[in-house]
PyMOL commands that place a pseudoatom at each C-alpha (Angstrom):
pseudoatom trace, name=CA, resn=MET, resi=1, chain=A, elem=C, hetatm=0, pos=[-6.562, -7.287, 5.940]
pseudoatom trace, name=CA, resn=TRP, resi=2, chain=A, elem=C, hetatm=0, pos=[-3.321, -8.764, 8.554]
pseudoatom trace, name=CA, resn=HIS, resi=3, chain=A, elem=C, hetatm=0, pos=[-0.903, -7.196, 5.642]
pseudoatom trace, name=CA, resn=ARG, resi=4, chain=A, elem=C, hetatm=0, pos=[-2.434, -3.479, 5.692]
pseudoatom trace, name=CA, resn=GLY, resi=5, chain=A, elem=C, hetatm=0, pos=[-2.755, -3.495, 10.213]
pseudoatom trace, name=CA, resn=LEU, resi=6, chain=A, elem=C, hetatm=0, pos=[0.933, -4.804, 10.072]
pseudoatom trace, name=CA, resn=ASN, resi=7, chain=A, elem=C, hetatm=0, pos=[1.755, -1.611, 7.577]
pseudoatom trace, name=CA, resn=TRP, resi=8, chain=A, elem=C, hetatm=0, pos=[-0.217, 0.404, 10.082]
pseudoatom trace, name=CA, resn=ALA, resi=9, chain=A, elem=C, hetatm=0, pos=[1.548, -1.033, 13.212]
pseudoatom trace, name=CA, resn=ALA, resi=10, chain=A, elem=C, hetatm=0, pos=[5.347, -0.390, 11.609]
pseudoatom trace, name=CA, resn=ILE, resi=11, chain=A, elem=C, hetatm=0, pos=[4.855, 3.120, 10.814]
pseudoatom trace, name=CA, resn=ALA, resi=12, chain=A, elem=C, hetatm=0, pos=[2.972, 3.389, 14.289]
pseudoatom trace, name=CA, resn=LEU, resi=13, chain=A, elem=C, hetatm=0, pos=[6.556, 2.147, 16.049]
pseudoatom trace, name=CA, resn=VAL, resi=14, chain=A, elem=C, hetatm=0, pos=[8.983, 3.974, 13.778]
pseudoatom trace, name=CA, resn=GLY, resi=15, chain=A, elem=C, hetatm=0, pos=[7.092, 6.910, 14.294]
pseudoatom trace, name=CA, resn=SER, resi=16, chain=A, elem=C, hetatm=0, pos=[6.929, 7.176, 18.520]
pseudoatom trace, name=CA, resn=PHE, resi=17, chain=A, elem=C, hetatm=0, pos=[10.675, 5.383, 18.084]
pseudoatom trace, name=CA, resn=ALA, resi=18, chain=A, elem=C, hetatm=0, pos=[11.928, 8.588, 16.422]
pseudoatom trace, name=CA, resn=LEU, resi=19, chain=A, elem=C, hetatm=0, pos=[9.908, 11.053, 18.431]
pseudoatom trace, name=CA, resn=ILE, resi=20, chain=A, elem=C, hetatm=0, pos=[11.315, 9.293, 22.033]
pseudoatom trace, name=CA, resn=TRP, resi=21, chain=A, elem=C, hetatm=0, pos=[15.183, 8.712, 19.680]
pseudoatom trace, name=CA, resn=LEU, resi=22, chain=A, elem=C, hetatm=0, pos=[14.723, 12.817, 19.516]
pseudoatom trace, name=CA, resn=GLY, resi=23, chain=A, elem=C, hetatm=0, pos=[13.787, 13.636, 22.860]
pseudoatom trace, name=CA, resn=VAL, resi=24, chain=A, elem=C, hetatm=0, pos=[16.239, 11.575, 23.983]
pseudoatom trace, name=CA, resn=VAL, resi=25, chain=A, elem=C, hetatm=0, pos=[18.718, 13.799, 22.226]
pseudoatom trace, name=CA, resn=ILE, resi=26, chain=A, elem=C, hetatm=0, pos=[17.649, 17.329, 22.848]
pseudoatom trace, name=CA, resn=PHE, resi=27, chain=A, elem=C, hetatm=0, pos=[17.352, 16.594, 26.957]
pseudoatom trace, name=CA, resn=ALA, resi=28, chain=A, elem=C, hetatm=0, pos=[19.386, 13.405, 27.800]
pseudoatom trace, name=CA, resn=ALA, resi=29, chain=A, elem=C, hetatm=0, pos=[22.346, 13.319, 25.689]
pseudoatom trace, name=CA, resn=ASP, resi=30, chain=A, elem=C, hetatm=0, pos=[24.970, 16.338, 27.455]
pseudoatom trace, name=CA, resn=ALA, resi=31, chain=A, elem=C, hetatm=0, pos=[27.567, 14.478, 27.051]
pseudoatom trace, name=CA, resn=SER, resi=32, chain=A, elem=C, hetatm=0, pos=[27.603, 13.625, 23.617]
pseudoatom trace, name=CA, resn=ALA, resi=33, chain=A, elem=C, hetatm=0, pos=[30.122, 15.643, 21.136]
pseudoatom trace, name=CA, resn=MET, resi=34, chain=A, elem=C, hetatm=0, pos=[27.963, 18.443, 19.238]
pseudoatom trace, name=CA, resn=TRP, resi=35, chain=A, elem=C, hetatm=0, pos=[28.076, 16.761, 16.173]
pseudoatom trace, name=CA, resn=VAL, resi=36, chain=A, elem=C, hetatm=0, pos=[26.894, 13.590, 17.115]
pseudoatom trace, name=CA, resn=ARG, resi=37, chain=A, elem=C, hetatm=0, pos=[23.384, 15.131, 18.127]
pseudoatom trace, name=CA, resn=LEU, resi=38, chain=A, elem=C, hetatm=0, pos=[22.954, 16.502, 15.477]
pseudoatom trace, name=CA, resn=ALA, resi=39, chain=A, elem=C, hetatm=0, pos=[23.923, 13.172, 13.650]
pseudoatom trace, name=CA, resn=GLU, resi=40, chain=A, elem=C, hetatm=0, pos=[21.540, 11.369, 15.766]
pseudoatom trace, name=CA, resn=GLY, resi=41, chain=A, elem=C, hetatm=0, pos=[18.782, 14.362, 15.495]
pseudoatom trace, name=CA, resn=ALA, resi=42, chain=A, elem=C, hetatm=0, pos=[18.852, 14.015, 11.757]
pseudoatom trace, name=CA, resn=PHE, resi=43, chain=A, elem=C, hetatm=0, pos=[18.484, 10.203, 12.079]
pseudoatom trace, name=CA, resn=ALA, resi=44, chain=A, elem=C, hetatm=0, pos=[15.747, 10.987, 14.001]
pseudoatom trace, name=CA, resn=LEU, resi=45, chain=A, elem=C, hetatm=0, pos=[14.149, 13.123, 11.483]
pseudoatom trace, name=CA, resn=PHE, resi=46, chain=A, elem=C, hetatm=0, pos=[14.395, 10.680, 9.102]
pseudoatom trace, name=CA, resn=LEU, resi=47, chain=A, elem=C, hetatm=0, pos=[12.503, 8.441, 10.924]
pseudoatom trace, name=CA, resn=ALA, resi=48, chain=A, elem=C, hetatm=0, pos=[9.868, 10.605, 11.831]
pseudoatom trace, name=CA, resn=GLY, resi=49, chain=A, elem=C, hetatm=0, pos=[10.061, 11.916, 8.027]
pseudoatom trace, name=CA, resn=TRP, resi=50, chain=A, elem=C, hetatm=0, pos=[9.575, 8.191, 6.585]
pseudoatom trace, name=CA, resn=ALA, resi=51, chain=A, elem=C, hetatm=0, pos=[7.064, 7.155, 9.342]
pseudoatom trace, name=CA, resn=VAL, resi=52, chain=A, elem=C, hetatm=0, pos=[4.600, 10.761, 8.332]
pseudoatom trace, name=CA, resn=GLN, resi=53, chain=A, elem=C, hetatm=0, pos=[5.522, 9.494, 4.007]
pseudoatom trace, name=CA, resn=LYS, resi=54, chain=A, elem=C, hetatm=0, pos=[4.015, 6.317, 4.660]
pseudoatom trace, name=CA, resn=ALA, resi=55, chain=A, elem=C, hetatm=0, pos=[1.135, 7.361, 6.925]
pseudoatom trace, name=CA, resn=VAL, resi=56, chain=A, elem=C, hetatm=0, pos=[0.387, 9.751, 3.949]
pseudoatom trace, name=CA, resn=LEU, resi=57, chain=A, elem=C, hetatm=0, pos=[1.039, 6.794, 1.428]
pseudoatom trace, name=CA, resn=MET, resi=58, chain=A, elem=C, hetatm=0, pos=[-1.693, 4.354, 3.344]
pseudoatom trace, name=CA, resn=LEU, resi=59, chain=A, elem=C, hetatm=0, pos=[-4.460, 6.984, 3.548]
pseudoatom trace, name=CA, resn=ARG, resi=60, chain=A, elem=C, hetatm=0, pos=[-4.905, 7.233, -0.337]
for i in range(1, 60): cmd.bond("trace and resi %d" % i, "trace and resi %d" % (i + 1))
show_as sticks, trace
zoom trace
């Protein structure tokens, strides 16, 4: 029971972190080079995709 709840908590934390990170990269990281912003954006999308994939697996 606890294990399932902790899995959902981890998925929610990673997903919310990914969305916050993507927002920071898009709106607040103006001084960074474009390739750095693209790499950080790709990482944020990777984390969001991971969270969605794990949520789908948990719902099965």
